[in-house]
N, C-alpha and C positions, 0 to 999 in steps of 0.2 A: 433521693426523687421520685412522688408520688404518679405514677403511670396516668392514671384514672382519678385525676383532682377534680374534671369537669364530673365526674356518677357521683349522685349519690343516694345512698340505699332507700331514702323515704322517696327521694325523687322518683320523677318520672322517665324512663328509660324510653320512650317511644322514637327518643332521637338515633338512639343506637341499634336498635333491634332490624329495623329496614334495611340498614346497608350490611348487617350477620347475615340476614335472611338471601340478599344478593350474591353474599361471595359464594355459598355452594353451589345457586343456580350459573355464574358464571363457570365454574370451576366443572361441570356436569356440561353447560352445553360446549366448551373448548375440546372437554374428553371428547363427546358426541360425531364435534365435527372432523377433528382426530378420525374419531372409525371411522368419517363416510369416506374422509379424503384416500385414506390409507392403509385402512384395516383387511384390505383385501388384498394390496399391494403387496403391504413388508409380512415376512416371516414373523411369525408367531412370537419367537423369542425374542427379535427387535421390535414385532409391535407392542410387546407388554415391556421392554424395557426402559421404553419412551413415553409410554404412557403417564409416567409421574413427572416429569420433566414438562410434559403436555400439564399436566394440570398445574405445577407448579406456575404455568407461562398465568394459565388461568388466576391467580392469584395476584398476581402482576399486575394482567389488566384491571382486576377489581380495585387490585390497592395502589395504583397511582392518580387514577382520580378521587381516589377519597382522600387523598393528599392535594389534590387539585381543590377542592373546596365544595366536595359532592356532602363530608360528613357536617360541614356547617350548613349547607344548604338542609337534612335531614332535620339538625338541630331545629334552624329556624323555623323551618314549615312547624313539627309538632308544637314549637314550644307557641308561636304565635297560635293555633286553635289552643292549646290550653290558656293564656292569656284569653282571646276572645271568648272563652266556656266562662271563664270567670269577672268578665265585662259585664 
């Protein structure tokens, strides 16, 4: 089973890069919201223990829309711009 069958080494990876850049941004934003809301309320050990599940929640917040078609959106957006340059 080829996981990255749509990606080619010589081809353009522009449709793959924006979602990958968006992943750490979403995870950091989730962690920042968690810090603002619960950083001063929770004890340090509990806060640190729950920080990883909050970051994983950020991953799932990113992954669900990617499964719903944002990956295809980025792919179509950059493939269209590449096709327009060739015309």
